[in-house]
C-alpha positions as YAML, in Angstrom:
chain: A
units: angstrom
residues:
- id: 1
  name: MET
  ca: [-36.58, 37.62, 43.26]
- id: 2
  name: ILE
  ca: [-34.20, 37.09, 45.76]
- id: 3
  name: PHE
  ca: [-31.16, 39.26, 45.44]
- id: 4
  name: SER
  ca: [-27.63, 38.04, 47.25]
- id: 5
  name: PRO
  ca: [-26.55, 40.28, 50.52]
- id: 6
  name: ARG
  ca: [-23.48, 40.66, 48.66]
- id: 7
  name: PHE
  ca: [-25.57, 42.36, 45.60]
- id: 8
  name: VAL
  ca: [-27.58, 44.24, 47.85]
- id: 9
  name: SER
  ca: [-24.13, 45.65, 49.51]
- id: 10
  name: SER
  ca: [-23.02, 46.17, 46.11]
- id: 11
  name: MET
  ca: [-25.97, 48.63, 45.08]
- id: 12
  name: ALA
  ca: [-26.26, 50.33, 48.67]
- id: 13
  name: ILE
  ca: [-22.93, 51.27, 47.74]
- id: 14
  name: LEU
  ca: [-23.37, 52.59, 44.41]
- id: 15
  name: LEU
  ca: [-26.60, 54.68, 45.03]
- id: 16
  name: VAL
  ca: [-24.44, 56.15, 48.21]
- id: 17
  name: ALA
  ca: [-21.74, 56.93, 45.79]
- id: 18
  name: VAL
  ca: [-23.87, 58.87, 42.59]
- id: 19
  name: TYR
  ca: [-26.43, 60.69, 45.36]
- id: 20
  name: ALA
  ca: [-23.12, 62.05, 47.37]
- id: 21
  name: SER
  ca: [-21.44, 62.84, 43.80]
- id: 22
  name: GLU
  ca: [-24.57, 64.60, 42.38]
- id: 23
  name: SER
  ca: [-24.76, 66.47, 45.67]
- id: 24
  name: GLN
  ca: [-21.11, 68.14, 45.40]
- id: 25
  name: ALA
  ca: [-22.60, 69.87, 42.25]
- id: 26
  name: THR
  ca: [-23.37, 73.51, 42.14]
- id: 27
  name: VAL
  ca: [-25.36, 75.17, 40.22]
- id: 28
  name: ALA
  ca: [-25.23, 79.04, 40.67]
- id: 29
  name: SER
  ca: [-26.97, 81.96, 39.11]
- id: 30
  name: ALA
  ca: [-25.75, 85.75, 38.38]
- id: 31
  name: SER
  ca: [-27.18, 88.54, 36.51]
- id: 32
  name: GLY
  ca: [-26.33, 91.13, 34.67]
- id: 33
  name: THR
  ca: [-26.31, 92.30, 30.65]
- id: 34
  name: ILE
  ca: [-24.20, 90.74, 28.27]
- id: 35
  name: ALA
  ca: [-20.21, 91.99, 28.33]
- id: 36
  name: GLU
  ca: [-19.24, 90.11, 25.64]
- id: 37
  name: ILE
  ca: [-19.95, 87.19, 23.47]
- id: 38
  name: ARG
  ca: [-16.81, 85.23, 21.77]
- id: 39
  name: THR
  ca: [-18.24, 83.41, 18.59]
- id: 40
  name: ASN
  ca: [-15.54, 80.77, 17.42]
- id: 41
  name: SER
  ca: [-15.30, 78.75, 13.96]
- id: 42
  name: SER
  ca: [-15.91, 75.02, 14.76]
- id: 43
  name: THR
  ca: [-12.44, 74.09, 12.81]
- id: 44
  name: LEU
  ca: [-10.68, 75.83, 16.11]
- id: 45
  name: GLY
  ca: [-12.15, 73.22, 18.57]
- id: 46
  name: VAL
  ca: [-13.45, 76.09, 20.57]
- id: 47
  name: GLU
  ca: [-17.07, 76.96, 21.82]
- id: 48
  name: ASN
  ca: [-18.71, 79.96, 21.43]
- id: 49
  name: GLY
  ca: [-18.52, 81.53, 25.22]
- id: 50
  name: MET
  ca: [-19.81, 84.35, 26.71]
- id: 51
  name: PHE
  ca: [-18.97, 87.19, 29.73]
- id: 52
  name: VAL
  ca: [-22.01, 89.12, 31.78]
- id: 53
  name: THR
  ca: [-21.21, 92.24, 33.16]
- id: 54
  name: GLY
  ca: [-19.91, 92.42, 36.97]
- id: 55
  name: VAL
  ca: [-20.03, 88.71, 37.03]
- id: 56
  name: SER
  ca: [-16.27, 87.73, 38.67]
- id: 57
  name: SER
  ca: [-17.71, 84.98, 40.87]
- id: 58
  name: LEU
  ca: [-20.31, 82.25, 39.80]
- id: 59
  name: ALA
  ca: [-20.04, 78.98, 41.79]
- id: 60
  name: ALA
  ca: [-16.15, 77.46, 40.97]
- id: 61
  name: CYS
  ca: [-16.32, 78.64, 37.29]
- id: 62
  name: PRO
  ca: [-13.17, 80.50, 36.44]
- id: 63
  name: THR
  ca: [-12.40, 83.57, 35.07]
- id: 64
  name: THR
  ca: [-10.85, 85.16, 32.36]
- id: 65
  name: PRO
  ca: [-9.77, 88.39, 30.55]
- id: 66
  name: THR
  ca: [-12.68, 89.75, 28.67]
- id: 67
  name: ASP
  ca: [-11.31, 91.68, 25.30]
- id: 68
  name: ALA
  ca: [-11.68, 95.07, 27.92]
- id: 69
  name: GLY
  ca: [-9.19, 93.43, 30.24]
- id: 70
  name: VAL
  ca: [-11.95, 92.78, 32.91]
- id: 71
  name: ASN
  ca: [-11.39, 89.23, 34.66]
- id: 72
  name: LEU
  ca: [-14.59, 88.13, 34.47]
- id: 73
  name: VAL
  ca: [-16.16, 84.18, 34.38]
- id: 74
  name: MET
  ca: [-16.64, 83.00, 31.20]
- id: 75
  name: LEU
  ca: [-19.70, 80.91, 30.55]
- id: 76
  name: ARG
  ca: [-19.09, 78.64, 27.38]
- id: 77
  name: ILE
  ca: [-22.06, 77.84, 24.99]
- id: 78
  name: LYS
  ca: [-22.46, 73.98, 23.54]
- id: 79
  name: GLY
  ca: [-22.62, 73.93, 19.35]
- id: 80
  name: ASP
  ca: [-25.63, 71.39, 19.55]
- id: 81
  name: SER
  ca: [-29.13, 73.57, 18.41]
- id: 82
  name: GLU
  ca: [-29.84, 74.18, 22.49]
- id: 83
  name: GLY
  ca: [-26.67, 76.46, 22.48]
- id: 84
  name: ARG
  ca: [-27.89, 77.77, 19.36]
- id: 85
  name: VAL
  ca: [-30.76, 78.75, 21.03]
- id: 86
  name: GLN
  ca: [-29.21, 80.18, 24.09]
- id: 87
  name: HIS
  ca: [-26.56, 82.41, 22.03]
- id: 88
  name: ARG
  ca: [-29.06, 84.03, 19.87]
- id: 89
  name: THR
  ca: [-30.86, 84.92, 23.47]
- id: 90
  name: ALA
  ca: [-27.54, 86.39, 24.46]
- id: 91
  name: LEU
  ca: [-26.85, 87.94, 21.25]
- id: 92
  name: ALA
  ca: [-30.53, 89.57, 21.19]
- id: 93
  name: ALA
  ca: [-30.63, 90.43, 24.91]
- id: 94
  name: GLN
  ca: [-26.99, 92.46, 24.00]
- id: 95
  name: LEU
  ca: [-28.26, 94.29, 21.34]
- id: 96
  name: ALA
  ca: [-31.29, 94.98, 23.47]
- id: 97
  name: GLY
  ca: [-29.81, 96.04, 26.33]
- id: 98
  name: LYS
  ca: [-31.79, 93.54, 28.37]
- id: 99
  name: THR
  ca: [-30.78, 92.13, 31.71]
- id: 100
  name: VAL
  ca: [-30.38, 88.67, 31.66]
- id: 101
  name: ILE
  ca: [-30.26, 85.75, 34.31]
- id: 102
  name: VAL
  ca: [-27.39, 82.73, 33.89]
- id: 103
  name: PHE
  ca: [-27.51, 79.50, 35.39]
- id: 104
  name: ALA
  ca: [-23.94, 77.36, 34.98]
- id: 105
  name: ASP
  ca: [-23.19, 74.32, 36.97]
- id: 106
  name: ASP
  ca: [-19.94, 74.04, 37.88]
- id: 107
  name: THR
  ca: [-19.08, 70.28, 37.35]
- id: 108
  name: VAL
  ca: [-20.05, 70.23, 33.63]
- id: 109
  name: LEU
  ca: [-16.50, 71.76, 32.72]
- id: 110
  name: ASP
  ca: [-15.29, 72.27, 28.61]
- id: 111
  name: SER
  ca: [-11.84, 71.13, 27.89]
- id: 112
  name: GLY
  ca: [-10.29, 74.54, 29.39]
- id: 113
  name: GLY
  ca: [-11.92, 74.28, 32.26]
- id: 114
  name: PHE
  ca: [-14.79, 76.61, 31.57]
- id: 115
  name: CYS
  ca: [-18.51, 75.85, 32.77]
- id: 116
  name: TYR
  ca: [-21.01, 75.62, 30.33]
- id: 117
  name: LEU
  ca: [-24.31, 78.08, 30.11]
- id: 118
  name: ARG
  ca: [-27.40, 75.79, 31.82]
- id: 119
  name: SER
  ca: [-29.38, 78.33, 31.29]
- id: 120
  name: ILE
  ca: [-30.15, 82.16, 30.13]
- id: 121
  name: HIS
  ca: [-33.24, 84.37, 31.06]
- id: 122
  name: THR
  ca: [-34.02, 87.62, 30.07]
- id: 123
  name: THR
  ca: [-35.81, 90.30, 32.18]
- id: 124
  name: ASN
  ca: [-37.29, 93.42, 32.00]
...
């Protein structure tokens, strides 16, 4: 199969653009105990979220005040099956007083500009 020089040039530009945009993503992690979990009704159109104690900076994820008035990074939890597992893990860790490690990608945001929780690990 022979491709025209224009097609090859277009594909090269597309590949460079894709790889350049992927390299801009920042996946960051932080650890602490769960400070607060917010569970919202799906009728509100707002997804669940959580705060980790002491995490006032995580990549480019924005902060917002907790109910205690402390500015921490809000991590949104999706409402899909994976998000429900993350929510249960966060709740169990909070109730047990366990430390968690959370991961977020600052290029995947909700409509309010908050980062989604990408992964949560429990420790100790």
